[in-house]
C-alpha positions as CSV (number, residue, x, y, z in Angstrom):
1,M,133.0,159.9,188.3
2,S,130.4,159.0,185.7
3,A,130.2,160.8,182.3
4,P,128.0,163.9,182.3
5,R,124.4,163.1,181.4
6,P,123.3,165.4,178.6
7,I,120.2,167.3,179.7
8,V,118.3,169.6,177.4
9,V,115.6,171.5,179.2
10,S,114.3,175.1,179.2
11,A,115.6,177.5,181.8
12,A,112.0,177.9,183.2
13,R,111.4,174.2,183.7
14,R,114.8,173.8,185.3
15,R,114.3,176.7,187.6
16,T,110.8,175.6,188.7
17,A,112.0,172.1,189.5
18,L,115.1,173.2,191.5
19,D,113.2,176.0,193.4
20,A,110.7,173.4,194.6
21,L,113.4,171.0,195.7
22,R,115.2,173.8,197.5
23,R,112.1,174.4,199.5
24,G,111.7,170.7,200.3
25,A,108.6,170.4,198.1
26,V,107.5,168.2,195.2
27,P,107.7,170.3,192.0
28,E,104.3,171.0,190.3
29,S,105.9,170.3,186.9
30,G,109.0,169.0,185.3
31,L,108.7,165.6,187.0
32,D,110.0,163.8,184.0
33,L,113.4,165.4,184.7
34,L,113.5,163.8,188.2
35,A,111.8,160.5,187.6
36,T,113.9,157.5,188.8
37,G,112.7,153.9,188.8
38,L,109.3,154.7,187.3
39,D,110.0,153.2,183.9
40,R,108.4,149.9,184.9
41,F,105.0,151.6,185.2
42,E,105.2,153.6,182.0
43,S,103.9,151.2,179.4
44,A,100.8,150.0,181.3
45,L,99.9,153.5,182.6
46,D,100.3,155.1,179.1
47,A,98.0,152.4,177.7
48,E,95.4,153.3,180.3
49,L,95.7,157.0,179.6
50,E,95.1,156.3,175.9
51,A,92.1,154.1,176.7
52,V,90.6,156.9,178.8
53,A,91.3,159.4,176.0
54,S,89.2,157.0,173.8
55,G,86.2,157.1,176.1
56,A,87.1,154.5,178.8
57,S,87.4,155.3,182.5
58,V,90.1,154.0,185.0
59,F,90.4,153.8,188.8
60,K,93.8,153.3,190.4
61,A,95.0,153.1,194.0
62,V,98.6,153.9,194.8
63,R,100.0,152.6,198.1
64,G,103.2,153.5,199.8
65,E,104.6,154.5,203.2
66,Y,105.1,158.1,204.0
67,G,108.0,159.5,202.0
68,S,107.9,156.7,199.4
69,G,107.0,159.1,196.6
70,K,103.2,158.9,196.2
71,T,102.8,162.7,195.5
72,F,105.7,162.6,193.2
73,F,104.3,159.6,191.4
74,T,100.8,161.1,190.9
75,R,102.2,164.4,189.7
76,W,104.5,162.6,187.3
77,L,101.5,160.6,186.0
78,G,99.4,163.8,185.9
79,E,102.1,165.4,183.7
80,R,101.9,162.5,181.3
81,A,98.1,163.0,181.2
82,K,98.5,166.7,180.6
83,Q,100.9,166.0,177.7
84,R,98.0,164.1,176.1
85,N,95.8,167.2,176.6
86,F,94.0,166.0,179.7
87,A,92.8,168.4,182.3
88,V,94.2,167.5,185.8
89,S,93.1,168.1,189.4
90,E,94.9,167.2,192.6
91,I,92.8,167.1,195.8
92,Q,94.1,166.7,199.4
93,I,91.6,164.7,201.4
94,S,91.1,166.2,204.8
95,E,88.6,165.8,207.6
96,T,88.0,169.6,207.9
97,E,88.7,170.9,204.4
98,T,87.8,168.1,202.1
99,P,85.9,165.2,203.8
100,L,85.6,162.4,201.3
101,H,82.0,161.5,202.5
102,K,80.9,164.9,201.2
103,L,81.3,164.5,197.4
104,E,79.9,168.0,196.8
105,T,83.0,169.3,198.6
106,V,85.3,167.0,196.7
107,Y,83.7,168.3,193.4
108,R,84.3,171.9,194.6
109,R,87.9,171.2,195.3
110,L,88.2,169.5,191.9
111,T,87.0,172.6,190.1
112,E,89.2,174.9,192.3
113,R,92.3,172.8,191.4
114,L,91.4,172.2,187.8
115,A,94.3,172.9,185.5
116,T,95.1,172.3,181.8
117,A,98.3,172.6,179.7
118,S,97.3,176.2,179.0
119,F,95.7,177.4,182.2
120,P,96.6,177.0,185.9
121,P,94.0,176.5,188.6
122,S,91.2,177.2,188.4
123,A,90.8,176.6,184.7
124,L,87.0,176.1,185.0
125,R,86.1,179.4,183.3
126,P,88.5,179.0,180.3
127,V,87.2,175.4,179.8
128,V,83.5,176.6,179.8
129,D,84.3,179.5,177.5
130,A,86.1,177.2,175.1
131,W,83.1,174.9,175.2
132,F,80.7,177.6,174.1
133,Y,83.1,178.7,171.5
134,A,83.2,175.2,170.1
135,L,79.4,175.0,170.1
136,E,79.3,178.3,168.1
137,E,81.9,177.0,165.7
138,D,80.0,173.7,165.2
139,A,76.8,175.7,164.6
140,L,78.4,177.9,162.0
141,A,80.0,174.9,160.3
142,A,76.5,173.3,160.1
143,G,75.3,176.4,158.2
144,A,73.8,178.5,160.9
145,D,73.8,182.3,160.2
146,E,74.2,185.0,162.8
147,Q,70.5,185.4,163.3
148,D,70.1,181.6,164.0
149,L,73.3,181.2,166.0
150,D,71.9,181.5,169.5
151,G,69.1,179.0,168.8
152,E,71.5,176.5,167.2
153,V,73.9,176.8,170.1
154,E,71.0,176.1,172.5
155,R,70.0,173.1,170.4
156,L,73.6,171.7,170.5
157,L,73.9,172.4,174.3
158,T,70.7,170.5,174.9
159,A,71.7,167.6,172.7
160,R,75.2,167.2,174.2
161,L,74.0,167.4,177.8
162,T,71.0,165.0,177.4
163,E,72.6,162.2,179.4
164,V,73.9,164.7,182.0
165,S,70.5,166.3,182.4
166,R,68.9,163.0,183.4
167,H,71.0,163.1,186.6
168,A,71.7,166.8,187.0
169,P,69.4,169.0,185.0
170,S,70.6,172.1,186.8
171,F,74.1,171.7,185.3
172,A,72.7,172.6,181.8
173,T,70.5,175.3,183.3
174,A,73.4,177.0,185.0
175,L,75.4,176.9,181.7
176,R,72.5,178.6,179.9
177,G,72.4,181.2,182.7
178,Y,76.1,181.9,182.5
179,R,75.9,182.4,178.7
180,S,72.9,184.7,179.1
181,A,74.6,186.8,181.7
182,L,77.6,187.2,179.5
183,A,75.4,188.2,176.5
184,E,73.8,190.9,178.7
185,G,77.2,192.2,179.9
186,D,76.4,191.2,183.5
187,E,79.8,190.0,184.6
188,A,78.9,189.8,188.3
189,T,76.1,187.4,187.6
190,A,78.1,185.4,185.1
191,S,80.9,184.9,187.7
192,A,78.4,184.0,190.4
193,V,76.7,181.4,188.2
194,L,80.0,179.9,187.2
195,A,81.0,179.7,190.9
196,W,77.7,177.8,191.6
197,L,78.5,175.5,188.6
198,G,81.8,174.8,190.3
199,G,80.1,173.7,193.5
200,Q,80.7,176.9,195.5
201,P,78.2,177.4,198.3
202,H,76.5,180.6,199.4
203,V,76.2,182.1,195.9
204,A,73.9,185.2,195.9
205,A,70.3,184.3,195.6
206,A,69.8,186.9,192.9
207,A,72.4,185.2,190.7
208,R,70.8,181.8,191.2
209,R,67.4,183.2,190.3
210,A,68.7,184.8,187.2
211,A,70.2,181.5,186.1
212,G,67.1,179.5,187.1
213,V,68.8,177.3,189.7
214,R,68.1,176.7,193.3
215,G,70.0,175.9,196.5
216,D,73.5,174.5,196.8
217,L,75.0,171.4,195.2
218,D,74.5,168.2,197.3
219,H,76.3,164.8,197.6
220,F,74.3,163.1,194.8
221,G,74.2,166.1,192.5
222,A,78.0,166.2,192.6
223,L,78.3,163.0,190.6
224,G,76.0,164.5,187.9
225,F,78.0,167.7,187.8
226,L,81.2,165.6,187.4
227,Q,79.6,163.9,184.5
228,G,78.7,167.3,183.0
229,L,82.2,168.6,183.5
230,L,83.6,165.6,181.6
231,T,81.2,166.3,178.7
232,V,82.3,170.0,178.6
233,L,86.0,169.0,178.7
234,R,85.6,166.5,175.9
235,D,83.7,168.9,173.6
236,S,86.1,171.8,174.3
237,G,89.0,169.7,173.0
238,H,90.4,167.9,176.1
239,R,90.8,164.2,175.9
240,G,90.1,163.4,179.5
241,L,90.3,164.4,183.2
242,F,93.0,163.1,185.5
243,V,92.0,163.4,189.2
244,V,94.0,162.6,192.3
245,L,92.5,162.1,195.8
246,D,95.7,162.4,197.8
247,E,96.3,161.2,201.4
248,V,93.1,159.2,201.7
249,E,94.6,157.4,204.7
250,T,93.5,160.5,206.8
251,L,90.1,158.7,206.9
252,Q,91.6,156.4,209.6
253,R,91.7,159.4,212.0
254,V,88.1,160.6,211.7
255,R,85.0,159.7,213.7
256,S,83.8,156.2,213.0
257,D,80.5,157.4,211.5
258,A,82.2,159.8,209.1
259,R,84.8,157.2,208.3
260,D,82.1,154.6,207.3
261,K,80.4,157.2,205.1
262,A,83.7,158.1,203.4
263,L,84.6,154.5,202.7
264,N,81.1,153.9,201.3
265,A,81.5,157.1,199.1
266,L,84.8,155.7,197.8
267,R,83.1,152.4,197.0
268,Q,80.4,154.3,195.2
269,L,83.0,156.3,193.2
270,I,84.8,153.1,192.2
271,D,81.5,151.4,191.1
272,E,80.5,154.5,189.1
273,V,83.9,154.6,187.3
274,H,83.7,150.9,186.5
275,S,80.1,151.2,185.3
276,G,81.1,153.6,182.5
277,R,79.2,156.6,183.8
278,F,82.3,158.8,183.6
279,P,83.9,158.3,180.2
280,G,87.2,160.2,180.0
281,L,88.0,160.0,183.8
282,Y,91.2,158.6,185.3
283,L,90.7,158.6,189.0
284,V,93.6,157.9,191.4
285,I,93.7,157.6,195.2
286,T,96.8,157.4,197.4
287,G,97.2,155.9,200.8
288,T,99.5,154.1,203.1
289,P,99.6,150.2,203.4
290,A,97.9,150.6,206.8
291,F,95.0,152.2,205.2
292,F,94.6,149.5,202.6
293,D,95.3,146.6,204.9
294,G,94.2,147.7,208.3
295,Q,90.9,147.4,210.1
296,Q,90.5,151.2,210.4
297,G,90.7,151.6,206.7
298,V,89.6,149.7,203.6
299,Q,89.2,146.4,205.4
300,R,86.4,148.0,207.5
301,L,84.1,147.8,204.4
302,A,84.2,144.3,202.8
303,P,82.8,145.4,199.4
304,L,85.5,148.1,199.2
305,A,88.2,145.7,200.2
306,Q,87.1,143.2,197.5
307,R,87.3,145.9,194.8
308,L,90.8,146.9,195.9
309,A,92.2,143.4,196.6
310,T,95.6,143.0,194.9
311,D,98.3,140.3,195.3
312,F,101.5,141.8,196.9
313,T,102.9,138.5,198.1
314,T,105.4,138.2,195.2
315,D,108.7,140.1,194.8
316,P,107.9,143.8,194.0
317,R,109.8,143.4,190.8
318,F,106.9,141.3,189.5
319,D,104.1,143.6,190.7
320,N,101.4,144.0,188.0
321,P,101.2,147.7,186.9
322,R,97.8,146.9,185.3
323,A,96.3,145.9,188.7
324,V,93.9,148.2,190.6
325,Q,96.6,148.9,193.2
326,L,100.2,149.9,192.6
327,R,102.9,149.5,195.2
328,L,105.6,152.1,195.7
329,T,108.4,150.5,197.7
330,G,110.4,153.7,198.4
331,F,114.0,154.5,197.7
332,T,117.1,152.4,198.3
333,Q,120.5,153.8,198.8
334,E,121.3,153.1,195.1
335,S,118.1,154.7,193.8
336,L,118.4,157.7,196.0
337,T,122.0,158.2,194.8
338,S,120.9,157.9,191.2
339,L,118.2,160.5,191.8
340,G,120.8,162.8,193.4
341,M,123.0,162.4,190.3
342,N,120.1,163.3,188.0
343,I,119.5,166.4,190.1
344,R,123.2,167.3,190.1
345,D,123.3,167.0,186.3
346,L,120.1,169.0,185.9
347,Y,121.6,171.8,188.1
348,A,124.9,171.7,186.2
349,S,123.1,172.0,182.8
350,G,122.3,175.6,183.6
351,A,125.1,176.6,185.9
352,A,127.9,179.0,185.1
353,A,130.6,176.5,186.0
354,P,129.1,173.0,185.2
355,D,132.4,171.3,185.4
356,R,133.0,172.5,189.0
357,I,129.5,171.3,190.0
358,R,130.2,167.8,188.6
359,A,133.7,167.7,190.1
360,L,132.9,168.8,193.6
361,A,129.6,167.0,193.8
362,D,130.8,163.9,192.1
363,D,129.0,160.5,192.3
364,A,130.9,159.4,195.4
365,Y,130.0,162.6,197.3
366,I,126.3,162.2,196.2
367,S,126.3,158.7,197.6
368,D,127.9,159.8,200.9
369,L,125.4,162.6,201.3
370,A,122.4,160.2,200.6
371,R,123.8,157.8,203.2
372,A,124.3,160.5,205.8
373,V,120.7,161.9,205.3
374,G,119.3,158.4,205.6
375,G,121.3,158.0,208.8
376,S,119.8,161.2,210.2
377,L,116.4,159.6,209.8
378,G,117.3,156.4,211.7
379,G,118.6,154.6,208.6
380,K,115.2,154.9,206.8
381,V,116.5,155.7,203.3
382,G,113.1,155.1,201.8
383,V,111.7,158.3,203.4
384,A,114.8,160.4,202.8
385,P,114.3,161.9,199.3
386,R,112.6,165.2,200.4
387,L,115.3,166.1,202.9
388,F,118.1,164.7,200.8
389,L,117.2,166.8,197.8
390,K,116.6,169.9,199.9
391,K,120.1,169.6,201.4
392,L,121.7,168.7,198.0
393,V,120.3,171.7,196.2
394,G,120.1,174.3,198.9
395,D,123.2,173.5,201.0
396,V,125.6,172.0,198.5
397,L,124.9,172.8,194.8
398,D,123.9,176.4,195.4
399,R,127.1,177.0,197.4
400,I,129.3,175.4,194.8
401,D,127.7,177.5,192.1
402,Q,128.1,180.8,193.9
403,F,131.4,180.4,195.8
404,E,134.5,179.4,193.8
405,D,136.4,178.3,196.8
406,F,133.6,176.2,198.4
407,D,134.3,172.5,198.7
408,P,131.5,170.5,200.3
409,R,134.0,167.9,201.6
410,L,135.9,170.6,203.5
411,H,133.4,173.3,204.3
412,Y,130.0,171.5,204.8
413,R,128.8,169.5,207.7
414,L,125.3,168.0,207.4
415,T,122.9,169.3,210.1
416,V,119.3,168.3,210.5
417,T,117.2,170.3,212.9
418,S,113.8,169.4,214.1
419,N,112.1,172.5,212.6
420,E,112.9,171.5,209.1
421,L,111.4,167.9,209.4
422,T,107.9,166.7,208.7
423,D,106.2,164.8,211.5
424,V,107.1,161.4,210.1
425,E,110.8,162.5,209.6
426,R,110.9,163.9,213.1
427,N,109.7,160.6,214.6
428,L,112.3,158.7,212.7
429,S,115.1,161.0,213.8
430,A,114.0,161.1,217.4
431,A,116.8,158.8,218.4
432,V,119.4,160.8,216.5
433,S,120.9,164.0,217.9
434,A,119.4,167.0,216.1
435,D,122.4,169.1,217.0
436,G,124.2,167.9,213.9
437,I,125.2,164.7,212.1
438,D,128.7,164.5,210.8
439,L,129.1,163.6,207.2
440,E,132.1,161.2,207.2
441,L,133.9,161.3,203.9
């Protein structure tokens, strides 16, 4: 058995990570504790984050089969962004809930999912409040007295949103309306105006009139509002905004007219990012190889295919992490075992009997369990991490921790039932009996 790996982590971070794995989910935080095989990306991606923090903008596409770790990867990168005082937002693209060709809906989801190191979603109101506080502090530092403060804050607001107002004048108008409502003690109107600023539809007409804005946000206005949000974030002390558009491959299943609009919207977003319109934005999309290479996806729109073209003909070891597309190759038996050992050591670091955890779930057992879970999915080890970690934490480590006489080699038989599988996992395991797979040790 390998020597114990020293892990120093707070009880809260450890519990959050293990609770998510026990449910078969990707943790929202603590991804650095679980990262395996991502070190080859770190240098290039950290350099890009620093460039964005200095006013640049970056677009990145992450490709990988189902189960290859795309969600894990983007949350891991989002954590690195948050450590640099970025705001982050993760958006699931969906035909019904968040269609990509309706950028006003994408912007709304962005504000709903907006999070910072200090505030969970939605952090829009704390960010806006911090921005007004910063304006007041700047006005006072410039010599304004209490009588002149409101006028000086208005002057600063106008100056800092000049560029935004060329594209979306109602963004600045709504901010003024929000501040006025707060000053008058009208919390209901202030909340409604802020909801409108976040792209929410059907805001009460009275609140919109009070703020001096009309109608709902549209597709083109959404880009201006994103520009305004980036300005507010920067001036309130955040170094950038990290946004993930996850599961973009769902575009392949929508009607052809909606698909074409969505692909063109994606092309437009990429061009706007590269034009420098969104300083401080790091935008990531995720999708399957079929989406990037197939005729029902990116290849359907030649200009988009050109912008995303990346050479993947070489050995994956030599993939360029600075390229517009990154390839996730999925787990191997070795990397899955290594991940399992990391989780075992993380678990042991807070267990009452860490030596028993490491002895009964030793490296050899972890390897056998990884192999067995991969076998239950038709030998597709690359898509096994979710199920493997769920079984490891919930079925094995929890029992070792709670029952002194439990030995997984004697008392545990791996079973994989259909109702605990995702659709992809279920398809892979179709040829394997769901009644139970023996773990041969």
